[in-house]
C-alpha positions in Angstrom: 27.3 -1.0 22.7 29.7 1.9 22.8 28.2 4.3 25.4 29.6 7.4 23.8 28.0 6.6 20.4 24.7 5.6 22.0 24.6 9.0 23.9 25.4 10.8 20.7 22.7 9.1 18.7 20.1 9.5 21.4 20.9 13.2 21.4 19.7 13.4 17.8 16.3 14.3 19.0 17.7 17.6 20.4 20.0 18.2 17.5 23.4 16.5 18.0 23.3 13.9 15.3 26.3 11.9 14.3 26.7 13.2 10.7 29.7 15.5 10.1 29.8 17.9 7.3 33.4 17.3 6.0 35.2 14.3 4.7 38.5 13.6 6.4 40.9 11.7 4.1 44.4 10.4 4.5 47.2 12.0 2.5 47.3 9.2 -0.1 43.7 9.7 -0.9 43.9 13.5 -1.4 44.3 13.2 -5.1 41.8 11.3 -7.4 43.2 7.8 -7.9 42.9 6.4 -11.4 40.0 3.9 -11.6 38.7 4.8 -8.1 35.2 5.6 -9.5 35.2 3.1 -12.4 32.2 0.7 -12.4 33.5 -2.8 -12.5 32.0 -6.0 -14.1 30.8 -9.0 -12.3 31.1 -12.2 -14.3 30.2 -15.1 -11.9 31.0 -18.7 -12.4 30.2 -21.8 -10.3 31.3 -21.5 -6.7 34.1 -23.9 -5.9 33.3 -23.6 -2.2 36.9 -22.9 -1.2 37.9 -23.4 2.4 39.5 -19.9 2.4 36.1 -18.2 1.8 35.4 -15.7 4.6 31.7 -15.3 3.7 30.9 -19.0 4.2 28.1 -19.1 6.9 27.7 -22.9 6.6 28.7 -23.4 10.3 25.8 -21.2 11.4 23.2 -23.6 9.8 22.7 -26.8 11.7 22.4 -30.1 9.8 20.3 -31.9 9.0 17.2 -29.7 9.2 15.0 -31.1 11.8 17.7 -32.3 14.1 16.3 -30.3 17.0 12.7 -31.4 16.5 9.6 -29.8 15.1 9.1 -26.1 14.8 6.8 -24.8 17.4 5.3 -21.4 18.5 6.3 -20.2 22.0 4.4 -17.0 22.4 5.7 -14.6 19.8 8.7 -16.7 18.9 9.7 -19.8 17.0 11.4 -22.6 18.9 12.3 -26.2 18.2 10.5 -28.9 20.3 13.9 -30.1 21.6 15.2 -26.6 22.4 12.1 -24.9 23.8 14.0 -22.1 25.5 16.0 -21.0 22.4 14.1 -18.7 19.9 15.1 -19.3 16.3 14.9 -17.1 13.2 14.8 -18.1 9.5 16.5 -16.2 6.7 15.5 -17.7 3.4 14.2 -17.4 -0.1 11.3 -18.6 -2.2 12.8 -21.1 -4.7 12.3 -23.8 -7.2 14.6 -26.8 -7.7 17.3 -26.8 -10.4 16.8 -29.5 -13.0 19.5 -32.0 -12.3 20.3 -33.6 -8.9 23.9 -32.4 -9.0 22.7 -28.8 -9.5 20.2 -29.2 -6.7 23.1 -30.3 -4.4 25.1 -27.2 -5.6 22.0 -25.0 -5.1 21.6 -26.2 -1.5 25.3 -25.8 -0.7 25.3 -22.3 -2.3 22.3 -21.2 -0.3 23.7 -22.5 3.0 27.0 -20.8 2.3 25.2 -17.5 2.3 23.3 -18.2 5.5 20.0 -19.4 4.1 18.3 -21.9 6.4 14.7 -21.8 5.1 13.1 -22.2 1.6 9.5 -21.7 0.7 8.3 -23.8 -2.2 5.8 -21.8 -4.2 3.8 -23.7 -5.2 4.1 -27.4 -4.3 1.1 -28.2 -6.6 2.9 -26.6 -9.5 5.8 -28.9 -8.8 4.0 -32.3 -8.4 0.7 -31.7 -10.1 -2.9 -32.6 -9.4 -4.3 -35.7 -8.0 -4.9 -38.1 -10.9 -6.9 -41.3 -11.0 -5.2 -44.5 -11.9 -7.6 -46.2 -14.4 -6.4 -49.7 -13.5 -7.1 -49.3 -9.8 -9.4 -46.3 -9.5 -7.1 -44.8 -6.8 -6.1 -41.2 -6.9 -2.5 -40.1 -6.5 0.3 -38.0 -7.9 2.4 -38.4 -10.9 5.1 -40.8 -9.7 8.0 -39.3 -11.6 7.3 -35.7 -10.6 6.7 -36.7 -6.9 10.0 -38.6 -6.9 11.9 -35.6 -8.1 10.3 -33.4 -5.4 11.1 -36.0 -2.7 14.8 -36.1 -3.8 15.1 -32.3 -3.7 13.4 -32.1 -0.3 16.0 -34.7 1.0 18.9 -32.6 -0.4 17.7 -29.5 1.3 17.2 -31.3 4.5 20.6 -32.8 4.5 22.2 -29.3 4.0 20.2 -27.8 6.9 17.5 -26.0 4.9 13.9 -26.2 6.3 10.9 -25.9 4.0 7.7 -23.9 4.1 5.0 -25.3 1.8 2.9 -22.9 -0.3 0.7 -25.6 -1.6 -1.8 -23.8 -3.8 -2.1 -20.7 -5.9 -4.9 -21.6 -6.4 -6.0 -25.2 -5.9 -7.3 -26.6 -9.1 -10.2 -29.0 -9.2 -11.3 -31.4 -11.9 -14.6 -33.4 -12.3 -12.8 -36.2 -10.3 -13.1 -34.0 -7.2 -16.9 -34.5 -7.1 -17.8 -30.9 -7.2 -21.3 -30.5 -8.9 -20.7 -30.0 -12.6 -23.0 -27.0 -12.9 -21.0 -25.3 -10.2 -17.7 -26.4 -11.6 -18.5 -24.6 -14.9 -18.9 -21.3 -13.0 -15.3 -21.5 -11.9 -12.5 -20.0 -14.1 -10.7 -22.5 -16.2 -7.1 -23.1 -15.0 -4.7 -25.6 -16.7 -6.3 -29.1 -16.6 -9.2 -28.0 -14.4 -10.8 -25.1 -12.7 -9.6 -22.5 -10.2 -11.0 -22.4 -6.7 -9.4 -19.0 -6.0 -11.7 -16.9 -3.8 -14.6 -19.4 -3.8 -12.7 -21.9 -1.6 -13.0 -19.5 1.3 -16.7 -20.0 1.7 -17.5 -23.3 0.0 -16.8 -26.4 2.2 -16.8 -28.8 -0.8 -13.9 -26.9 -2.3 -12.1 -26.8 1.0 -12.5 -30.6 1.2 -11.0 -31.0 -2.2 -8.1 -28.8 -1.2 -7.6 -30.8 1.9 -7.7 -34.1 0.1 -4.7 -33.0 -2.0 -2.8 -31.8 1.0 -3.6 -34.8 3.1 -2.5 -37.2 0.4 0.9 -35.5 0.1 1.4 -35.3 3.9 0.7 -39.1 4.2 3.2 -39.9 1.4 6.5 -41.4 2.6 9.5 -39.8 1.1 11.8 -42.8 0.1 14.9 -40.6 0.5 14.2 -39.7 4.1 12.1 -42.7 5.1 9.6 -40.4 6.7 6.0 -39.4 5.8 5.8 -35.7 5.4 3.4 -35.5 8.2 6.2 -36.8 10.5 8.9 -34.7 8.9 10.5 -32.1 11.2 12.2 -30.4 8.3 8.8 -29.4 7.0 8.6 -26.4 9.3 5.5 -24.6 8.1 2.5 -25.5 6.0 0.3 -22.7 4.5 -3.3 -23.1 3.8 -3.0 -21.3 0.5 -1.2 -18.4 -1.1 -2.7 -14.9 -1.5 -6.3 -15.8 -1.2 -9.0 -14.6 1.3 -12.7 -13.9 1.4 -12.2 -10.1 1.7 -10.3 -9.7 -1.5 -11.7 -8.3 -4.8 -11.8 -11.8 -6.1 -14.2 -13.3 -5.1 -16.3 -10.5 -3.6 -16.6 -8.2 -6.6 -17.5 -11.1 -8.8 -20.0 -12.4 -6.3 -21.6 -9.0 -5.7 -22.0 -8.6 -9.5 -23.6 -12.0 -9.7 -23.3 -12.3 -13.4 -20.6 -14.9 -14.0 -21.3 -17.1 -11.1 -25.0 -16.8 -10.1 -25.2 -20.1 -8.3 -22.2 -19.3 -6.1 -23.6 -15.8 -5.5 -26.9 -17.4 -4.5 -25.0 -19.7 -2.1 -23.2 -16.9 -0.3 -26.5 -14.9 -0.1 -28.3 -17.8 1.5 -25.5 -18.2 4.0 -25.7 -14.4 4.7 -29.5 -14.7 5.3 -28.9 -17.7 7.7 -26.3 -15.8 9.7 -28.7 -12.8 10.1 -31.5 -15.1 11.2 -29.2 -16.5 13.9 -28.2 -13.0 15.0 -31.4 -11.0 14.8 -34.2 -13.6 14.7 -36.8 -11.1 13.4 -37.1 -8.4 10.8 -38.0 -5.9 13.5 -34.7 -6.5 15.3 -32.8 -6.4 12.0 -34.4 -3.1 10.9 -33.8 -1.6 14.3 -30.1 -2.4 14.1 -29.8 -1.2 10.5 -32.1 1.8 11.0 -30.0 4.3 9.0 -28.6 2.0 6.4 -31.3 -0.5 5.5 -31.7 -1.6 1.8 -35.0 -2.5 0.2 -35.6 -6.1 0.7 -33.6 -6.5 3.8 -35.2 -9.4 5.8 -34.1 -12.4 7.7 -36.1 -14.5 5.3 -34.8 -13.0 2.0 -32.1 -15.1 0.3 -31.4 -12.3 -2.2 -30.3 -9.3 -0.1 -27.7 -6.8 -1.3 -24.1 -7.8 -0.7 -21.0 -5.6 -0.9 -18.0 -5.8 -3.2 -14.5 -5.5 -1.7 -14.1 -2.1 -3.4 -16.8 -0.8 -1.1 -14.9 -1.4 2.2 -13.9 2.2 2.8 -12.5 3.3 6.1 -15.7 5.3 7.1 -18.4 3.0 5.7 -19.6 1.5 2.5 -18.6 3.3 -0.7 -20.9 3.7 -3.7 -18.6 5.2 -6.3 -17.6 8.6 -7.6 -18.1 11.3 -6.8 -17.0 10.4 -3.3 -20.1 8.7 -1.8 -19.5 7.0 1.5 -22.7 6.2 3.4 -21.5 6.4 7.0 -25.0 5.7 8.3 -24.8 2.3 6.7 -21.7 1.2 8.5 -23.6 -1.1 10.9 -25.0 -3.1 8.0 -21.6 -3.4 6.4 -20.0 -4.2 9.7 -22.4 -7.2 10.1 -21.4 -8.3 6.6 -17.8 -8.1 7.5 -18.4 -10.1 10.7 -20.3 -12.8 8.7 -17.5 -13.1 6.2 -14.9 -13.1 9.0 -16.6 -15.9 10.9 -16.8 -17.9 7.6 -13.2 -17.4 6.9 -11.9 -18.1 10.5 -14.0 -21.3 10.8 -12.4 -22.6 7.6 -9.0 -21.9 9.0 -9.9 -23.6 12.3 -11.2 -26.7 10.5 -8.0 -26.9 8.5 -5.9 -26.4 11.6 -7.8 -29.2 13.4 -7.5 -31.6 10.4 -3.7 -31.1 10.2 -3.3 -31.7 13.9 -5.6 -34.8 13.8 -3.5 -36.1 10.9 -0.4 -35.8 13.1 1.4 -32.8 11.7 3.5 -31.2 14.5 5.0 -28.2 12.7 3.6 -24.7 12.4 0.5 -23.8 10.4 -0.2 -20.6 8.5 -3.3 -19.2 6.9 -2.3 -16.9 4.0 -0.4 -13.7 3.3 -3.4 -12.0 1.7 -5.2 -8.8 2.6 -8.7 -7.3 2.3 -9.8 -5.1 -0.6 -10.5 -2.1 1.7 -9.5 -0.8 5.1 -12.8 -1.4 7.0 -12.4 -5.2 6.5 -8.6 -5.4 7.0 -8.6 -5.7 10.8 -11.2 -8.5 10.5 -9.0 -10.3 8.0 -6.1 -10.1 10.5 -8.4 -11.6 13.2 -9.0 -14.5 10.8 -5.3 -15.1 10.3 -4.8 -15.1 14.0 -6.6 -18.4 14.2 -3.4 -20.1 13.3 0.2 -20.3 14.6 1.7 -17.3 13.0 1.1 -14.3 10.7 2.6 -13.6 7.3 2.3 -10.8 4.7 3.9 -10.0 1.3 5.4 -6.7 0.1 7.2 -5.3 -2.8 8.5 -2.0 -4.0 10.5 -0.6 -6.9 10.2 -2.1 -10.4 8.8 -0.2 -13.2 6.7 -0.3 -16.4 7.7 -3.9 -17.0 6.0 -5.2 -13.9 7.5 -8.7 -13.4 10.1 -8.0 -16.0 12.7 -5.2 -16.6 11.6 -3.1 -19.6 12.4 0.3 -21.0 10.2 3.1 -19.6 9.0 4.3 -16.3 11.0 3.3 -13.2 9.6 3.4 -9.6 12.8 4.9 -8.2 11.8 5.7 -4.7 13.9 4.9 -1.6 13.1 3.8 1.9 15.4 6.6 3.1 12.7 9.2 2.6 10.5 7.9 5.4 11.4 5.5 8.3 9.2 2.4 8.3 8.0 2.9 4.7 7.8 0.7 1.6 8.8 -2.9 2.5 8.9 -2.2 6.2 5.3 -0.9 6.4 4.0 -4.5 6.4 5.2 -4.7 10.0 2.0 -2.9 11.0 0.4 -6.3 10.7 2.6 -8.0 13.4 0.4 -9.7 15.9 1.5 -9.2 19.5 1.8 -12.9 20.6 2.5 -14.7 17.3 5.6 -15.1 15.2 5.6 -12.8 12.2 7.2 -13.7 8.8 7.3 -12.1 5.4 7.0 -14.9 2.8 7.6 -12.7 -0.2 9.5 -9.4 -0.5 11.9 -7.5 -2.7 12.9 -4.1 -3.9 12.6 -4.7 -7.6 15.1 -3.6 -10.3 15.6 -1.3 -12.2 15.1 0.7 -9.0 18.6 2.0 -8.4 18.5 1.9 -4.6 17.7 -1.7 -4.0 21.0 -2.3 -2.1 19.2 -0.8 0.9 16.4 -3.4 1.0 18.1 -6.4 2.6 20.0 -4.5 5.3 16.9 -2.6 6.3 14.8 -5.7 6.3 17.4 -7.5 8.5 18.2 -4.7 10.9 14.8 -3.1 11.4 12.4 -6.0 10.6 14.2 -9.1 11.8 16.2 -7.2 14.4 14.4 -4.2 16.0 10.9 -5.4 15.3 11.7 -9.1 16.2 10.3 -10.6 13.0 10.9 -14.3 12.8 11.3 -15.2 9.1 12.4 -13.6 5.8 11.8 -15.1 2.4 13.2 -13.1 -0.4 11.4 -13.5 -3.7 12.8 -15.4 -5.5 15.6 -17.9 -6.1 16.1 -20.9 -8.4 19.8 -20.9 -9.3 22.8 -22.8 -8.1 25.2 -19.8 -8.5 25.2 -16.0 -8.8 23.2 -14.8 -11.8 24.7 -12.8 -14.7 23.7 -9.3 -15.4 20.1 -8.6 -14.3 19.3 -12.3 -14.5 16.7 -13.1 -17.2 15.8 -9.4 -17.0 13.3 -10.3 -14.3 12.3 -8.2 -11.3 12.5 -11.1 -8.8 15.9 -12.7 -8.4 17.7 -13.6 -5.2 21.1 -14.6 -6.7 22.4 -11.1 -7.2 25.1 -9.1 -5.3 22.5 -6.7 -3.8 20.6 -9.6 -2.2 22.6 -12.9 -1.9 25.8 -10.9 -1.8 24.7 -9.1 1.4 23.2 -12.2 3.0 26.5 -13.4 4.7 26.8 -10.2 6.7 23.1 -10.1 7.5 22.7 -13.7 8.6 25.8 -13.5 10.7 24.3 -10.5 12.6 20.9 -12.2 12.9 21.9 -15.6 14.0 24.4 -14.2 16.5 21.9 -11.7 17.9 23.8 -8.6 17.1 20.7 -6.4 16.7 18.6 -6.0 19.8 14.9 -6.5 19.6 13.1 -3.4 20.9 10.5 -3.1 23.6 7.0 -2.2 22.6 6.6 1.2 21.0 3.0 0.8 20.1 0.7 -2.1 21.1 -2.7 -1.7 19.4 -5.3 -3.8 21.1 -9.0 -4.2 20.1 -11.9 -6.5 20.9 -13.5 -8.3 17.9 -16.7 -6.3 18.2 -14.6 -3.2 17.5 -13.4 -4.5 14.1 -17.0 -5.4 13.0 -18.3 -1.9 13.1 -18.0 -1.2 9.3 -15.1 1.2 9.8 -11.3 0.9 9.9 -10.8 0.3 13.6 -7.0 0.4 13.4 -6.9 3.5 11.3 -4.3 1.7 9.1 -5.0 1.6 5.4 -2.5 -0.7 3.7 -5.0 -2.2 1.3 -4.3 -0.3 -1.9 -2.6 -1.8 -4.9 -1.6 -5.5 -5.4 2.0 -6.3 -4.8 3.0 -3.0 -3.3 1.5 -2.3 0.1 1.8 1.3 1.3 0.4 2.8 4.6 -1.9 5.6 3.6 -4.4 8.1 5.1 -4.7 9.4 8.6 -2.6 6.7 10.4 -3.1 6.3 14.1 0.4 4.7 14.2 2.7 6.3 11.6 5.3 4.0 9.9 8.0 6.1 11.5 7.2 4.3 14.8 8.6 1.1 13.2 12.0 2.8 13.5 11.5 3.4 17.2 10.4 0.0 18.7 8.1 -2.9 18.3 4.7 -2.2 16.8 2.1 -4.9 17.3 -1.6 -5.5 17.2 -4.0 -7.9 18.9 -7.7 -8.4 18.3 -9.3 -10.6 21.0 -11.7 -10.5 23.8 -10.2 -9.7 27.2 -7.2 -7.8 25.8 -5.7 -5.1 28.1 -5.7 -1.5 27.1 -3.5 -0.3 24.2 -0.1 1.0 25.2 2.6 3.1 23.6 5.7 5.0 24.6 6.2 8.7 24.1 7.3 8.7 20.5 8.6 12.2 20.8 11.5 10.9 22.9 12.9 9.1 19.8 11.5 11.1 16.9 12.7 14.6 16.2 10.3 15.8 13.5 12.0 19.1 13.1 15.4 17.5 12.4 13.8 14.5 10.7 15.6 11.9 12.8 14.2 8.7 14.4 16.4 6.7 16.8 15.5 3.3 18.1 14.6 2.5 21.7 17.6 0.2 21.8 20.0 3.0 20.9 21.5 0.9 18.1 19.8 2.4 15.0 19.4 5.9 13.8 17.4 6.9 10.7 18.1 10.5 9.5 15.5 10.9 6.8 16.4 14.5 6.4 19.8 13.5 5.2 18.5 10.1 3.9 20.9 8.0 5.9 20.6 5.1 8.3 23.3 4.3 10.8 23.7 0.9 12.6 25.7 1.1 15.8 25.4 -2.1 17.7 28.4 -3.3 19.6 29.3 -5.8 16.9 27.6 -5.3 13.5 27.8 -1.7 12.3 26.7 0.0 9.1 26.1 3.1 7.0 23.2 2.8 4.6 21.7 5.4 2.2 22.6 8.6 0.5 25.8 9.1 2.5 28.0 10.7 -0.2 30.0 13.7 1.2 29.4 12.8 4.8 31.6 11.6 7.6 30.1 9.1 10.1 31.2 8.1 13.6 30.3 4.5 14.4 31.3 2.8 17.7 34.1 0.9 15.9 34.9 3.1 12.9 35.0 6.5 11.3 33.7 6.4 7.8 34.0 9.2 5.1 31.9 8.3 2.1 32.3 9.8 -1.4 29.9 7.5 -3.4 26.4 9.0 -3.5 24.5 6.0 -2.2 25.9 3.0 -0.3 25.2 0.0 1.9 28.4 -0.4 3.9 28.4 -3.1 6.6 31.1 -4.0 9.1 30.9 -7.6 10.4 33.2 -8.9 13.2 33.7 -12.5 12.0 35.1 -13.6 15.4 31.9 -12.3 17.0 33.8 -9.8 19.2 32.8 -6.1 19.5 33.8 -4.4 16.3 36.3 -2.2 18.1 38.1 -5.4 19.5 37.6 -7.7 16.5 40.7 -9.2 14.9 38.9 -10.4 11.8 36.4 -8.1 10.0 34.3 -8.5 6.8 33.4 -5.3 5.1 30.5 -5.6 2.6 30.3 -2.6 0.3 27.5 -2.1 -2.2 26.3 0.9 -4.2 24.3 0.9 -7.4 24.3 -1.6 -10.2 23.4 -1.7 -13.9 24.0 -3.8 -16.9 26.6 -2.9 -19.5 25.2 0.0 -21.6 22.2 0.5 -19.3 21.0 4.1 -19.4 18.6 6.1 -17.2 17.2 9.6 -17.6 18.7 12.2 -15.3 16.5 11.6 -12.3 16.4 7.8 -12.6 12.6 7.7 -13.2 12.9 6.3 -16.7 15.0 3.4 -18.1 16.2 4.5 -21.5 18.3 1.4 -22.4 18.2 -1.9 -20.6 21.7 -2.9 -21.7 23.1 -6.4 -21.4 25.4 -8.6 -19.2 27.8 -8.4 -17.6 26.5 -6.6 -14.6 28.5 -3.5 -13.6 28.8 -2.5 -10.0 29.5 1.1 -8.9 32.4 0.9 -6.5 32.0 2.2 -2.9 34.5 4.9 -2.4 35.2 5.6 1.3 37.9 6.4 3.7 37.7 4.1 6.7 39.5 4.5 10.1 39.0 1.5 12.4 39.1 2.2 16.1 40.9 -0.1 18.4 44.0 -2.3 17.9 46.4 -1.8 15.0 45.3 -3.1 11.6 47.8 -5.5 10.2 46.2 -6.4 6.8 43.4 -5.2 4.5 42.7 -7.3 1.4 40.1 -7.2 -1.3 38.0 -10.3 -1.5 36.4 -11.9 -4.6 32.7 -12.6 -5.0 33.1 -16.1 -3.6 34.6 -14.7 -0.4 38.2 -15.7 -1.0 40.7 -12.9 -0.1 43.1 -11.8 -2.8 46.8 -11.5 -2.3 46.9 -7.8 -3.0 46.9 -5.6 0.0 44.7 -2.5 0.2 46.9 0.6 0.7 46.7 2.0 4.2 48.2 4.3 6.8 47.9 2.7 10.2 44.2 2.0 10.8 43.1 4.2 7.9 42.5 3.0 4.3 40.6 3.7 1.2 38.2 1.3 -0.6 37.3 2.2 -4.1 37.1 1.0 -7.7 40.8 0.0 -7.9 40.0 -3.2 -6.1 37.0 -4.3 -8.3 35.2 -6.0 -5.4 32.4 -5.6 -2.9 34.0 -7.5 0.0 37.1 -6.6 2.0 38.9 -8.5 4.8 40.5 -6.7 7.7 42.9 -8.4 10.2 44.6 -7.0 13.2 
């Protein structure tokens, strides 16, 4: 990295930040150029996959998937079994197959071109259906036609170099054929052709066995297009137990605590609770002594009907009993025992599933679930449960608006990450376990939020880079080409300029290792007994809401530390003492600047700008309008209010030496005739396709050797013939060129 730039950035903590006040422009840019600020339409067609495309990352993705063996965990990293000394990262999406085989081929090629090497199928059961009984043989199996289509799609992805993560259930659905007692079956919520096991499966072994029977049957199935059983398939990199389901969530605990809709399941859990207490305390005298200040009437090691807590009661300081604020801190020992009881139930379930998968012969990585507890005092225990498997995952979302999953007129959640380092999507990194790979299997900054161009770069540079996360799965894809407008007016679409359009620059940086992983900035370490105390032992409340996870309350480790260096947690017996660096060396609270321990990243949340200054990939992200920025390889003066402006050396040389540079330039987007209110907090009119992109207007001076050519580039990555006007190494990019890619040669 450029030593001068690094020194300048590190001096931010004492006031010498790299932002300049003025905008230096060449003579030809002094007057407003006609069309420079005109939003331009994007009308995508099928990609012809031209050889001339400079955004084609296909060569960075090895083929076929699985050629280097099974995915394994080596400490905190992923490796392949045949390359145990080479850590690997996955950049992917959550996707469904296109209908026709030719479109599935196009979809796979389209994804790989943009650097995608992993796909999460959510859910596999929704794709191939339930186990059904053949009346002629009495054997159970899958619908042959649906399974064949899935097999073919899997083989296409594998051939193109795309690994797969299986999200099998959301939730698993059981029918009378599964043998679950009918009177218990009727207590489960109806779901499609059967009954949902959501929540209940976490403590009922019979439902776990039914879930396993489905999974085992599929893993033992031989894919005719690969001639491998899935259990022997190295392209099947990760298998999840199930999606977004854990014992500590509101469903099932609130339902079970109420006991009205499922009295038999409530009675089952209470009997298990009683047996656990008998094993721990043996006598009522010992139980009452332990619970001296929080005992309920009827508490006894022989009572199968003791009070149990709902998830809504898991407050940070002890059990909550409703408004006005009523937290019984004296009862935290009782609730801590309940949390431990549930945690041991949950973890033993994961351990059984893990053992079954290994005994069956599956050699890839195994994952529990992305889900969280319903309150902070149970959240560390839930993470301890997840740590029973090979890796950790979580989901996170931000943005969106009144339409929820859809884009609708009305309120817009128009916040930006720029206001707080480590916030919004990145805050989920507080769950990274110290010695396990960490992936995020669902994330997006949802439209109509206007600042969503910031999401993918921040996720790549801070999450996958600085924090050392191992897998990214944007939610969600399903198309063989770039979508039109705001596709389907849905909040979750990968195939848009702000996401897929930035993936080439981001995957190039990640796969080439341009962004250094930081040393530990905060390693939180606890013994299991500490997380079973009925309080939030991590002082880390990220449990509110559903899709959007936000760190709240009196945080022992503020999200800003995620901008400094790696933040981890480990809950195990025998862990060493917690450690952290002096955050004040990197965090100037007065100037509102956080710099990374690597010296490559600077987050000025006072001015709401992030600078990336690695030796190779460099960038300006955020509300940069009116500022001049000194990067190691470029001086950039920005006129557009908000940008994501990324410089990628395609020859993998330091940017100041690179002879072939891709510039990715994003600002805001909107559909034609879209209207917001003045502060962007309300969507007044949705508009319609085509999508309009606000052009990035900036004056760029590249440092180093003489520039010989600057060209605009179409959305497929093919340079246009027209040269961008320049004076030496200085040139303007703006709306005249109607593009978001530029190619520089020298």
